[in-house]
All heavy atoms as a GROMACS GRO file, in nm:
protein
  549
    1MET      N    1   6.847  -2.349 -10.752
    1MET     CA    2   6.935  -2.353 -10.632
    1MET      C    3   7.075  -2.326 -10.671
    1MET      O    4   7.132  -2.402 -10.751
    1MET     CB    5   6.918  -2.488 -10.564
    1MET     CG    6   7.015  -2.514 -10.456
    1MET     SD    7   6.993  -2.663 -10.356
    1MET     CE    8   7.023  -2.793 -10.473
    2ALA      N    9   7.137  -2.223 -10.615
    2ALA     CA   10   7.278  -2.197 -10.636
    2ALA      C   11   7.356  -2.275 -10.538
    2ALA      O   12   7.327  -2.276 -10.417
    2ALA     CB   13   7.306  -2.049 -10.620
    3THR      N   14   7.456  -2.349 -10.585
    3THR     CA   15   7.539  -2.428 -10.495
    3THR      C   16   7.683  -2.412 -10.528
    3THR      O   17   7.722  -2.373 -10.637
    3THR     CB   18   7.507  -2.581 -10.505
    3THR    OG1   19   7.536  -2.623 -10.639
    3THR    CG2   20   7.366  -2.612 -10.472
    4THR      N   21   7.768  -2.436 -10.429
    4THR     CA   22   7.912  -2.443 -10.446
    4THR      C   23   7.953  -2.576 -10.383
    4THR      O   24   7.926  -2.598 -10.264
    4THR     CB   25   7.987  -2.330 -10.379
    4THR    OG1   26   7.936  -2.209 -10.430
    4THR    CG2   27   8.134  -2.338 -10.408
    5VAL      N   28   8.011  -2.666 -10.460
    5VAL     CA   29   8.050  -2.798 -10.408
    5VAL      C   30   8.192  -2.788 -10.353
    5VAL      O   31   8.282  -2.739 -10.421
    5VAL     CB   32   8.044  -2.904 -10.520
    5VAL    CG1   33   8.088  -3.040 -10.470
    5VAL    CG2   34   7.902  -2.911 -10.581
    6TYR      N   35   8.208  -2.837 -10.230
    6TYR     CA   36   8.341  -2.836 -10.167
    6TYR      C   37   8.399  -2.977 -10.157
    6TYR      O   38   8.519  -2.994 -10.143
    6TYR     CB   39   8.335  -2.773 -10.028
    6TYR     CG   40   8.315  -2.626 -10.033
    6TYR    CD1   41   8.189  -2.570 -10.033
    6TYR    CD2   42   8.425  -2.541 -10.039
    6TYR    CE1   43   8.170  -2.432 -10.044
    6TYR    CE2   44   8.406  -2.401 -10.047
    6TYR     CZ   45   8.281  -2.351 -10.049
    6TYR     OH   46   8.264  -2.214 -10.057
    7PHE      N   47   8.316  -3.077 -10.157
    7PHE     CA   48   8.361  -3.215 -10.147
    7PHE      C   49   8.264  -3.304 -10.225
    7PHE      O   50   8.140  -3.293 -10.208
    7PHE     CB   51   8.366  -3.263 -10.004
    7PHE     CG   52   8.418  -3.403  -9.982
    7PHE    CD1   53   8.554  -3.422  -9.970
    7PHE    CD2   54   8.334  -3.513  -9.978
    7PHE    CE1   55   8.606  -3.552  -9.950
    7PHE    CE2   56   8.383  -3.641  -9.961
    7PHE     CZ   57   8.518  -3.660  -9.947
    8GLU      N   58   8.315  -3.384 -10.316
    8GLU     CA   59   8.233  -3.480 -10.393
    8GLU      C   60   8.316  -3.600 -10.423
    8GLU      O   61   8.414  -3.594 -10.498
    8GLU     CB   62   8.187  -3.410 -10.520
    8GLU     CG   63   8.094  -3.495 -10.606
    8GLU     CD   64   8.044  -3.421 -10.728
    8GLU    OE1   65   8.105  -3.321 -10.769
    8GLU    OE2   66   7.940  -3.463 -10.777
    9GLU      N   67   8.283  -3.713 -10.361
    9GLU     CA   68   8.366  -3.832 -10.376
    9GLU      C   69   8.290  -3.957 -10.334
    9GLU      O   70   8.200  -3.952 -10.248
    9GLU     CB   71   8.488  -3.818 -10.284
    9GLU     CG   72   8.597  -3.913 -10.304
    9GLU     CD   73   8.726  -3.876 -10.230
    9GLU    OE1   74   8.762  -3.757 -10.227
    9GLU    OE2   75   8.786  -3.967 -10.173
   10THR      N   76   8.325  -4.071 -10.397
   10THR     CA   77   8.279  -4.199 -10.344
   10THR      C   78   8.382  -4.240 -10.240
   10THR      O   79   8.500  -4.251 -10.271
   10THR     CB   80   8.269  -4.301 -10.461
   10THR    OG1   81   8.176  -4.252 -10.555
   10THR    CG2   82   8.228  -4.438 -10.406
   11VAL      N   83   8.331  -4.263 -10.118
   11VAL     CA   84   8.420  -4.294 -10.005
   11VAL      C   85   8.404  -4.441  -9.971
   11VAL      O   86   8.294  -4.491  -9.955
   11VAL     CB   87   8.382  -4.206  -9.885
   11VAL    CG1   88   8.471  -4.242  -9.764
   11VAL    CG2   89   8.396  -4.058  -9.919
   12ASN      N   90   8.516  -4.513  -9.964
   12ASN     CA   91   8.518  -4.652  -9.926
   12ASN      C   92   8.566  -4.664  -9.783
   12ASN      O   93   8.656  -4.592  -9.740
   12ASN     CB   94   8.612  -4.731 -10.016
   12ASN     CG   95   8.570  -4.730 -10.160
   12ASN    OD1   96   8.460  -4.779 -10.190
   12ASN    ND2   97   8.648  -4.671 -10.247
   13ASP      N   98   8.509  -4.763  -9.708
   13ASP     CA   99   8.559  -4.786  -9.572
   13ASP      C  100   8.697  -4.850  -9.578
   13ASP      O  101   8.741  -4.900  -9.683
   13ASP     CB  102   8.459  -4.861  -9.486
   13ASP     CG  103   8.445  -5.006  -9.523
   13ASP    OD1  104   8.512  -5.056  -9.611
   13ASP    OD2  105   8.362  -5.070  -9.457
   14GLN      N  106   8.768  -4.849  -9.464
   14GLN     CA  107   8.904  -4.900  -9.462
   14GLN      C  108   8.910  -5.047  -9.498
   14GLN      O  109   9.011  -5.094  -9.552
   14GLN     CB  110   8.965  -4.880  -9.321
   14GLN     CG  111   8.992  -4.735  -9.290
   14GLN     CD  112   9.059  -4.715  -9.156
   14GLN    OE1  113   9.126  -4.809  -9.104
   14GLN    NE2  114   9.043  -4.598  -9.102
   15GLY      N  115   8.806  -5.124  -9.467
   15GLY     CA  116   8.805  -5.265  -9.507
   15GLY      C  117   8.759  -5.290  -9.648
   15GLY      O  118   8.751  -5.403  -9.692
   16ASP      N  119   8.731  -5.183  -9.722
   16ASP     CA  120   8.687  -5.188  -9.859
   16ASP      C  121   8.561  -5.273  -9.879
   16ASP      O  122   8.545  -5.346  -9.976
   16ASP     CB  123   8.800  -5.236  -9.953
   16ASP     CG  124   8.782  -5.187 -10.096
   16ASP    OD1  125   8.715  -5.082 -10.116
   16ASP    OD2  126   8.831  -5.256 -10.188
   17VAL      N  127   8.472  -5.273  -9.776
   17VAL     CA  128   8.350  -5.352  -9.781
   17VAL      C  129   8.233  -5.260  -9.824
   17VAL      O  130   8.152  -5.300  -9.907
   17VAL     CB  131   8.318  -5.412  -9.640
   17VAL    CG1  132   8.185  -5.479  -9.642
   17VAL    CG2  133   8.430  -5.504  -9.601
   18ASN      N  134   8.228  -5.142  -9.766
   18ASN     CA  135   8.114  -5.050  -9.793
   18ASN      C  136   8.162  -4.922  -9.862
   18ASN      O  137   8.280  -4.886  -9.846
   18ASN     CB  138   8.042  -5.015  -9.663
   18ASN     CG  139   7.977  -5.133  -9.599
   18ASN    OD1  140   7.896  -5.202  -9.660
   18ASN    ND2  141   8.015  -5.158  -9.474
   19GLU      N  142   8.074  -4.857  -9.929
   19GLU     CA  143   8.105  -4.730  -9.992
   19GLU      C  144   7.983  -4.642  -9.992
   19GLU      O  145   7.867  -4.693  -9.981
   19GLU     CB  146   8.158  -4.745 -10.134
   19GLU     CG  147   8.057  -4.790 -10.232
   19GLU     CD  148   8.113  -4.802 -10.378
   19GLU    OE1  149   8.235  -4.825 -10.390
   19GLU    OE2  150   8.034  -4.783 -10.470
   20MET      N  151   8.005  -4.510 -10.003
   20MET     CA  152   7.893  -4.417 -10.020
   20MET      C  153   7.938  -4.295 -10.098
   20MET      O  154   8.056  -4.260 -10.093
   20MET     CB  155   7.832  -4.374  -9.883
   20MET     CG  156   7.923  -4.301  -9.793
   20MET     SD  157   7.847  -4.243  -9.638
   20MET     CE  158   7.795  -4.389  -9.561
   21ASP      N  159   7.849  -4.246 -10.176
   21ASP     CA  160   7.870  -4.122 -10.250
   21ASP      C  161   7.839  -4.005 -10.162
   21ASP      O  162   7.725  -3.996 -10.109
   21ASP     CB  163   7.786  -4.118 -10.376
   21ASP     CG  164   7.823  -4.227 -10.476
   21ASP    OD1  165   7.942  -4.258 -10.487
   21ASP    OD2  166   7.733  -4.280 -10.541
   22ILE      N  167   7.935  -3.916 -10.138
   22ILE     CA  168   7.913  -3.800 -10.051
   22ILE      C  169   7.940  -3.671 -10.127
   22ILE      O  170   8.042  -3.663 -10.201
   22ILE     CB  171   8.007  -3.806  -9.929
   22ILE    CG1  172   7.986  -3.933  -9.848
   22ILE    CG2  173   7.988  -3.680  -9.841
   22ILE    CD1  174   8.083  -3.952  -9.735
   23GLU      N  175   7.851  -3.577 -10.114
   23GLU     CA  176   7.869  -3.443 -10.170
   23GLU      C  177   7.839  -3.344 -10.056
   23GLU      O  178   7.740  -3.359  -9.987
   23GLU     CB  179   7.777  -3.422 -10.287
   23GLU     CG  180   7.793  -3.290 -10.355
   23GLU     CD  181   7.702  -3.273 -10.476
   23GLU    OE1  182   7.676  -3.374 -10.547
   23GLU    OE2  183   7.652  -3.161 -10.497
   24LEU      N  184   7.921  -3.241 -10.045
   24LEU     CA  185   7.905  -3.144  -9.938
   24LEU      C  186   7.928  -3.005  -9.997
   24LEU      O  187   8.027  -2.983 -10.076
   24LEU     CB  188   8.002  -3.169  -9.826
   24LEU     CG  189   8.006  -3.067  -9.711
   24LEU    CD1  190   7.880  -3.079  -9.626
   24LEU    CD2  191   8.131  -3.091  -9.626
   25GLY      N  192   7.847  -2.908  -9.962
   25GLY     CA  193   7.869  -2.773 -10.013
   25GLY      C  194   7.775  -2.673  -9.952
   25GLY      O  195   7.716  -2.698  -9.846
   26ARG      N  196   7.759  -2.561 -10.019
   26ARG     CA  197   7.670  -2.455  -9.974
   26ARG      C  198   7.553  -2.446 -10.068
   26ARG      O  199   7.566  -2.474 -10.187
   26ARG     CB  200   7.741  -2.320  -9.966
   26ARG     CG  201   7.790  -2.271 -10.100
   26ARG     CD  202   7.811  -2.123 -10.110
   26ARG     NE  203   7.689  -2.046 -10.105
   26ARG     CZ  204   7.613  -2.014 -10.208
   26ARG    NH1  205   7.644  -2.057 -10.329
   26ARG    NH2  206   7.504  -1.941 -10.193
   27SER      N  207   7.442  -2.404 -10.014
   27SER     CA  208   7.322  -2.394 -10.094
   27SER      C  209   7.244  -2.264 -10.060
   27SER      O  210   7.236  -2.227  -9.944
   27SER     CB  211   7.225  -2.513 -10.067
   27SER     OG  212   7.100  -2.491 -10.125
   28SER      N  213   7.192  -2.202 -10.164
   28SER     CA  214   7.106  -2.083 -10.140
   28SER      C  215   6.962  -2.112 -10.182
   28SER      O  216   6.890  -2.024 -10.218
   28SER     CB  217   7.163  -1.964 -10.218
   28SER     OG  218   7.160  -1.991 -10.356
   29PHE      N  219   6.921  -2.237 -10.174
   29PHE     CA  220   6.789  -2.278 -10.217
   29PHE      C  221   6.683  -2.209 -10.128
   29PHE      O  222   6.583  -2.158 -10.176
   29PHE     CB  223   6.771  -2.429 -10.207
   29PHE     CG  224   6.633  -2.477 -10.246
   29PHE    CD1  225   6.599  -2.490 -10.380
   29PHE    CD2  226   6.539  -2.512 -10.151
   29PHE    CE1  227   6.476  -2.534 -10.418
   29PHE    CE2  228   6.417  -2.556 -10.189
   29PHE     CZ  229   6.380  -2.568 -10.320
   30TYR      N  230   6.710  -2.205  -9.996
   30TYR     CA  231   6.622  -2.136  -9.903
   30TYR      C  232   6.672  -1.997  -9.882
   30TYR      O  233   6.785  -1.960  -9.914
   30TYR     CB  234   6.615  -2.211  -9.770
   30TYR     CG  235   6.551  -2.348  -9.781
   30TYR    CD1  236   6.624  -2.464  -9.772
   30TYR    CD2  237   6.414  -2.362  -9.808
   30TYR    CE1  238   6.567  -2.589  -9.781
   30TYR    CE2  239   6.355  -2.488  -9.820
   30TYR     CZ  240   6.433  -2.599  -9.804
   30TYR     OH  241   6.374  -2.723  -9.820
   31GLU      N  242   6.588  -1.914  -9.817
   31GLU     CA  243   6.628  -1.773  -9.791
   31GLU      C  244   6.756  -1.766  -9.712
   31GLU      O  245   6.841  -1.678  -9.734
   31GLU     CB  246   6.514  -1.703  -9.716
   31GLU     CG  247   6.536  -1.556  -9.692
   31GLU     CD  248   6.419  -1.487  -9.630
   31GLU    OE1  249   6.304  -1.524  -9.658
   31GLU    OE2  250   6.444  -1.396  -9.549
   32GLU      N  251   6.773  -1.857  -9.618
   32GLU     CA  252   6.896  -1.864  -9.535
   32GLU      C  253   6.998  -1.952  -9.598
   32GLU      O  254   6.984  -2.075  -9.603
   32GLU     CB  255   6.855  -1.915  -9.397
   32GLU     CG  256   6.958  -1.903  -9.292
   32GLU     CD  257   6.906  -1.948  -9.155
   32GLU    OE1  258   6.858  -2.064  -9.143
   32GLU    OE2  259   6.916  -1.866  -9.064
   33ASP      N  260   7.104  -1.893  -9.654
   33ASP     CA  261   7.215  -1.966  -9.715
   33ASP      C  262   7.275  -2.059  -9.611
   33ASP      O  263   7.299  -2.023  -9.499
   33ASP     CB  264   7.317  -1.864  -9.764
   33ASP     CG  265   7.418  -1.918  -9.862
   33ASP    OD1  266   7.378  -2.003  -9.942
   33ASP    OD2  267   7.533  -1.877  -9.855
   34SER      N  268   7.301  -2.187  -9.651
   34SER     CA  269   7.354  -2.282  -9.550
   34SER      C  270   7.429  -2.394  -9.618
   34SER      O  271   7.455  -2.394  -9.738
   34SER     CB  272   7.240  -2.336  -9.465
   34SER     OG  273   7.293  -2.404  -9.353
   35ILE      N  274   7.461  -2.498  -9.539
   35ILE     CA  275   7.533  -2.616  -9.582
   35ILE      C  276   7.436  -2.722  -9.625
   35ILE      O  277   7.332  -2.740  -9.567
   35ILE     CB  278   7.620  -2.671  -9.468
   35ILE    CG1  279   7.731  -2.575  -9.430
   35ILE    CG2  280   7.678  -2.808  -9.503
   35ILE    CD1  281   7.807  -2.615  -9.303
   36TYR      N  282   7.471  -2.790  -9.738
   36TYR     CA  283   7.395  -2.909  -9.776
   36TYR      C  284   7.486  -3.029  -9.775
   36TYR      O  285   7.610  -3.017  -9.792
   36TYR     CB  286   7.328  -2.891  -9.911
   36TYR     CG  287   7.422  -2.910 -10.030
   36TYR    CD1  288   7.441  -3.037 -10.083
   36TYR    CD2  289   7.492  -2.808 -10.083
   36TYR    CE1  290   7.526  -3.058 -10.191
   36TYR    CE2  291   7.576  -2.823 -10.189
   36TYR     CZ  292   7.595  -2.950 -10.243
   36TYR     OH  293   7.682  -2.969 -10.349
   37ILE      N  294   7.429  -3.146  -9.756
   37ILE     CA  295   7.503  -3.272  -9.769
   37ILE      C  296   7.411  -3.369  -9.845
   37ILE      O  297   7.290  -3.372  -9.822
   37ILE     CB  298   7.542  -3.328  -9.628
   37ILE    CG1  299   7.637  -3.449  -9.645
   37ILE    CG2  300   7.422  -3.356  -9.542
   37ILE    CD1  301   7.707  -3.490  -9.516
   38LYS      N  302   7.475  -3.438  -9.936
   38LYS     CA  303   7.404  -3.540 -10.014
   38LYS      C  304   7.482  -3.672  -9.998
   38LYS      O  305   7.602  -3.680 -10.025
   38LYS     CB  306   7.398  -3.500 -10.159
   38LYS     CG  307   7.310  -3.596 -10.243
   38LYS     CD  308   7.321  -3.577 -10.393
   38LYS     CE  309   7.299  -3.441 -10.444
   38LYS     NZ  310   7.297  -3.433 -10.594
   39VAL      N  311   7.411  -3.774  -9.950
   39VAL     CA  312   7.470  -3.905  -9.931
   39VAL      C  313   7.388  -4.008 -10.013
   39VAL      O  314   7.266  -4.015  -9.988
   39VAL     CB  315   7.478  -3.945  -9.783
   39VAL    CG1  316   7.534  -4.084  -9.767
   39VAL    CG2  317   7.560  -3.843  -9.703
   40ASP      N  318   7.454  -4.075 -10.104
   40ASP     CA  319   7.388  -4.172 -10.187
   40ASP      C  320   7.260  -4.115 -10.250
   40ASP      O  321   7.156  -4.183 -10.256
   40ASP     CB  322   7.359  -4.304 -10.110
   40ASP     CG  323   7.489  -4.378 -10.082
   40ASP    OD1  324   7.586  -4.361 -10.155
   40ASP    OD2  325   7.490  -4.458  -9.982
   41GLY      N  326   7.268  -3.992 -10.293
   41GLY     CA  327   7.154  -3.927 -10.364
   41GLY      C  328   7.051  -3.866 -10.277
   41GLY      O  329   6.960  -3.800 -10.325
   42LYS      N  330   7.060  -3.882 -10.142
   42LYS     CA  331   6.963  -3.826 -10.052
   42LYS      C  332   7.016  -3.688 -10.001
   42LYS      O  333   7.126  -3.683  -9.941
   42LYS     CB  334   6.938  -3.918  -9.936
   42LYS     CG  335   6.824  -3.874  -9.848
   42LYS     CD  336   6.788  -3.979  -9.744
   42LYS     CE  337   6.671  -3.936  -9.660
   42LYS     NZ  338   6.632  -4.040  -9.564
   43LEU      N  339   6.946  -3.580 -10.027
   43LEU     CA  340   6.990  -3.444 -10.002
   43LEU      C  341   6.923  -3.384  -9.878
   43LEU      O  342   6.802  -3.398  -9.863
   43LEU     CB  343   6.956  -3.355 -10.123
   43LEU     CG  344   6.986  -3.206 -10.108
   43LEU    CD1  345   7.135  -3.178 -10.106
   43LEU    CD2  346   6.918  -3.131 -10.223
   44VAL      N  347   7.005  -3.320  -9.795
   44VAL     CA  348   6.955  -3.243  -9.681
   44VAL      C  349   7.023  -3.107  -9.683
   44VAL      O  350   7.144  -3.100  -9.692
   44VAL     CB  351   6.985  -3.314  -9.549
   44VAL    CG1  352   6.949  -3.227  -9.430
   44VAL    CG2  353   6.915  -3.448  -9.540
   45ILE      N  354   6.942  -2.999  -9.675
   45ILE     CA  355   6.996  -2.865  -9.659
   45ILE      C  356   6.973  -2.826  -9.512
   45ILE      O  357   6.857  -2.817  -9.470
   45ILE     CB  358   6.926  -2.763  -9.754
   45ILE    CG1  359   6.944  -2.809  -9.901
   45ILE    CG2  360   6.984  -2.623  -9.732
   45ILE    CD1  361   6.862  -2.729 -10.000
   46MET      N  362   7.079  -2.808  -9.441
   46MET     CA  363   7.072  -2.786  -9.297
   46MET      C  364   7.028  -2.644  -9.263
   46MET      O  365   7.068  -2.549  -9.334
   46MET     CB  366   7.209  -2.809  -9.232
   46MET     CG  367   7.263  -2.946  -9.249
   46MET     SD  368   7.428  -2.958  -9.174
   46MET     CE  369   7.494  -3.096  -9.270
   47ASP      N  370   6.952  -2.628  -9.153
   47ASP     CA  371   6.928  -2.494  -9.099
   47ASP      C  372   7.059  -2.447  -9.042
   47ASP      O  373   7.155  -2.528  -9.017
   47ASP     CB  374   6.816  -2.493  -9.001
   47ASP     CG  375   6.846  -2.582  -8.881
   47ASP    OD1  376   6.931  -2.546  -8.797
   47ASP    OD2  377   6.779  -2.685  -8.869
   48ARG      N  378   7.074  -2.318  -9.018
   48ARG     CA  379   7.203  -2.263  -8.973
   48ARG      C  380   7.250  -2.318  -8.838
   48ARG      O  381   7.368  -2.341  -8.819
   48ARG     CB  382   7.193  -2.107  -8.966
   48ARG     CG  383   7.161  -2.040  -9.096
   48ARG     CD  384   7.279  -2.028  -9.186
   48ARG     NE  385   7.374  -1.935  -9.133
   48ARG     CZ  386   7.471  -1.884  -9.203
   48ARG    NH1  387   7.488  -1.918  -9.330
   48ARG    NH2  388   7.556  -1.799  -9.152
   49ALA      N  389   7.159  -2.340  -8.747
   49ALA     CA  390   7.196  -2.395  -8.614
   49ALA      C  391   7.254  -2.536  -8.628
   49ALA      O  392   7.358  -2.568  -8.569
   49ALA     CB  393   7.077  -2.395  -8.520
   50THR      N  394   7.192  -2.618  -8.710
   50THR     CA  395   7.243  -2.754  -8.734
   50THR      C  396   7.374  -2.750  -8.807
   50THR      O  397   7.469  -2.826  -8.775
   50THR     CB  398   7.140  -2.837  -8.813
   50THR    OG1  399   7.018  -2.838  -8.744
   50THR    CG2  400   7.189  -2.978  -8.835
   51ALA      N  401   7.389  -2.661  -8.907
   51ALA     CA  402   7.512  -2.645  -8.984
   51ALA      C  403   7.626  -2.609  -8.892
   51ALA      O  404   7.738  -2.662  -8.906
   51ALA     CB  405   7.493  -2.548  -9.095
   52LYS      N  406   7.602  -2.520  -8.799
   52LYS     CA  407   7.705  -2.480  -8.702
   52LYS      C  408   7.751  -2.595  -8.618
   52LYS      O  409   7.872  -2.615  -8.603
   52LYS     CB  410   7.652  -2.366  -8.617
   52LYS     CG  411   7.759  -2.307  -8.522
   52LYS     CD  412   7.699  -2.192  -8.444
   52LYS     CE  413   7.801  -2.118  -8.360
   52LYS     NZ  414   7.876  -2.194  -8.268
   53ARG      N  415   7.657  -2.675  -8.566
   53ARG     CA  416   7.695  -2.792  -8.486
   53ARG      C  417   7.770  -2.894  -8.569
   53ARG      O  418   7.864  -2.956  -8.524
   53ARG     CB  419   7.571  -2.855  -8.422
   53ARG     CG  420   7.508  -2.770  -8.314
   53ARG     CD  421   7.402  -2.845  -8.229
   53ARG     NE  422   7.306  -2.920  -8.309
   53ARG     CZ  423   7.192  -2.870  -8.356
   53ARG    NH1  424   7.165  -2.738  -8.342
   53ARG    NH2  425   7.109  -2.946  -8.428
   54PHE      N  426   7.727  -2.915  -8.694
   54PHE     CA  427   7.794  -3.006  -8.784
   54PHE      C  428   7.940  -2.965  -8.807
   54PHE      O  429   8.030  -3.047  -8.796
   54PHE     CB  430   7.720  -3.011  -8.917
   54PHE     CG  431   7.778  -3.100  -9.022
   54PHE    CD1  432   7.761  -3.238  -9.018
   54PHE    CD2  433   7.853  -3.047  -9.124
   54PHE    CE1  434   7.817  -3.320  -9.116
   54PHE    CE2  435   7.911  -3.127  -9.220
   54PHE     CZ  436   7.892  -3.265  -9.214
   55VAL      N  437   7.963  -2.838  -8.838
   55VAL     CA  438   8.096  -2.787  -8.864
   55VAL      C  439   8.185  -2.802  -8.737
   55VAL      O  440   8.299  -2.843  -8.747
   55VAL     CB  441   8.094  -2.641  -8.914
   55VAL    CG1  442   8.232  -2.580  -8.915
   55VAL    CG2  443   8.034  -2.638  -9.054
   56GLU      N  444   8.128  -2.769  -8.624
   56GLU     CA  445   8.205  -2.782  -8.499
   56GLU      C  446   8.242  -2.926  -8.475
   56GLU      O  447   8.355  -2.955  -8.430
   56GLU     CB  448   8.120  -2.731  -8.380
   56GLU     CG  449   8.110  -2.573  -8.379
   56GLU     CD  450   8.008  -2.521  -8.282
   56GLU    OE1  451   7.929  -2.601  -8.227
   56GLU    OE2  452   8.007  -2.398  -8.263
   57ALA      N  453   8.149  -3.018  -8.498
   57ALA     CA  454   8.179  -3.161  -8.476
   57ALA      C  455   8.290  -3.209  -8.573
   57ALA      O  456   8.382  -3.283  -8.530
   57ALA     CB  457   8.054  -3.246  -8.494
   58VAL      N  458   8.279  -3.175  -8.698
   58VAL     CA  459   8.382  -3.216  -8.796
   58VAL      C  460   8.517  -3.156  -8.762
   58VAL      O  461   8.621  -3.224  -8.770
   58VAL     CB  462   8.338  -3.184  -8.940
   58VAL    CG1  463   8.450  -3.209  -9.038
   58VAL    CG2  464   8.215  -3.263  -8.980
   59THR      N  465   8.515  -3.033  -8.719
   59THR     CA  466   8.643  -2.964  -8.681
   59THR      C  467   8.700  -3.034  -8.558
   59THR      O  468   8.824  -3.055  -8.554
   59THR     CB  469   8.614  -2.815  -8.649
   59THR    OG1  470   8.562  -2.753  -8.767
   59THR    CG2  471   8.740  -2.743  -8.606
   60ASP      N  472   8.620  -3.070  -8.461
   60ASP     CA  473   8.667  -3.141  -8.341
   60ASP      C  474   8.733  -3.275  -8.377
   60ASP      O  475   8.841  -3.308  -8.326
   60ASP     CB  476   8.556  -3.164  -8.240
   60ASP     CG  477   8.511  -3.038  -8.172
   60ASP    OD1  478   8.582  -2.936  -8.179
   60ASP    OD2  479   8.404  -3.041  -8.107
   61VAL      N  480   8.670  -3.350  -8.469
   61VAL     CA  481   8.726  -3.474  -8.511
   61VAL      C  482   8.860  -3.453  -8.587
   61VAL      O  483   8.957  -3.525  -8.566
   61VAL     CB  484   8.628  -3.553  -8.601
   61VAL    CG1  485   8.692  -3.675  -8.665
   61VAL    CG2  486   8.506  -3.596  -8.524
   62GLY      N  487   8.863  -3.348  -8.668
   62GLY     CA  488   8.985  -3.315  -8.742
   62GLY      C  489   9.099  -3.280  -8.651
   62GLY      O  490   9.214  -3.322  -8.669
   63HIS      N  491   9.069  -3.203  -8.544
   63HIS     CA  492   9.170  -3.172  -8.442
   63HIS      C  493   9.218  -3.297  -8.370
   63HIS      O  494   9.339  -3.314  -8.350
   63HIS     CB  495   9.116  -3.071  -8.340
   63HIS     CG  496   9.118  -2.929  -8.390
   63HIS    ND1  497   9.237  -2.856  -8.408
   63HIS    CD2  498   9.018  -2.845  -8.426
   63HIS    CE1  499   9.204  -2.735  -8.451
   63HIS    NE2  500   9.076  -2.727  -8.465
   64TYR      N  501   9.128  -3.382  -8.334
   64TYR     CA  502   9.162  -3.504  -8.260
   64TYR      C  503   9.263  -3.588  -8.339
   64TYR      O  504   9.358  -3.641  -8.284
   64TYR     CB  505   9.037  -3.584  -8.229
   64TYR     CG  506   9.062  -3.714  -8.160
   64TYR    CD1  507   9.080  -3.721  -8.023
   64TYR    CD2  508   9.076  -3.835  -8.234
   64TYR    CE1  509   9.108  -3.840  -7.958
   64TYR    CE2  510   9.106  -3.953  -8.170
   64TYR     CZ  511   9.120  -3.956  -8.032
   64TYR     OH  512   9.148  -4.075  -7.971
   65HIS      N  513   9.239  -3.598  -8.467
   65HIS     CA  514   9.324  -3.681  -8.552
   65HIS      C  515   9.449  -3.608  -8.605
   65HIS      O  516   9.528  -3.666  -8.678
   65HIS     CB  517   9.249  -3.742  -8.667
   65HIS     CG  518   9.155  -3.854  -8.622
   65HIS    ND1  519   9.201  -3.976  -8.585
   65HIS    CD2  520   9.022  -3.858  -8.608
   65HIS    CE1  521   9.098  -4.055  -8.550
   65HIS    NE2  522   8.988  -3.982  -8.563
   66GLY      N  523   9.462  -3.481  -8.571
   66GLY     CA  524   9.579  -3.404  -8.614
   66GLY      C  525   9.569  -3.357  -8.760
   66GLY      O  526   9.669  -3.320  -8.821
   67PHE      N  527   9.449  -3.361  -8.821
   67PHE     CA  528   9.431  -3.312  -8.959
   67PHE      C  529   9.427  -3.161  -8.964
   67PHE      O  530   9.449  -3.105  -9.072
   67PHE     CB  531   9.303  -3.370  -9.021
   67PHE     CG  532   9.299  -3.522  -9.023
   67PHE    CD1  533   9.176  -3.583  -9.007
   67PHE    CD2  534   9.409  -3.599  -9.041
   67PHE    CE1  535   9.169  -3.724  -9.015
   67PHE    CE2  536   9.403  -3.737  -9.043
   67PHE     CZ  537   9.280  -3.799  -9.031
   68ILE      N  538   9.396  -3.099  -8.853
   68ILE     CA  539   9.387  -2.956  -8.847
   68ILE      C  540   9.485  -2.909  -8.742
   68ILE      O  541   9.488  -2.958  -8.629
   68ILE     CB  542   9.242  -2.908  -8.802
   68ILE    CG1  543   9.140  -2.960  -8.900
   68ILE    CG2  544   9.237  -2.756  -8.786
   68ILE    CD1  545   8.998  -2.933  -8.857
   69GLY      N  546   9.569  -2.810  -8.780
   69GLY     CA  547   9.677  -2.764  -8.692
   69GLY      C  548   9.636  -2.692  -8.569
   69GLY      O  549   9.532  -2.670  -8.526
   0.00000   0.00000   0.00000
């Protein structure tokens, strides 16, 4: 599986109570190149329709909080 990692970090909540290991990137494991996400070692490679909805949702949240211009 060819991958490119775009985000890899242990993320702590604001109260420093919980944490999770998150990795996000692209994968060519299947014929259709797409996005993968791994949380606490559990991997999911999204189909293109799901990946599109995921990116739109993350972008919307980023706009809401002013992280994206």
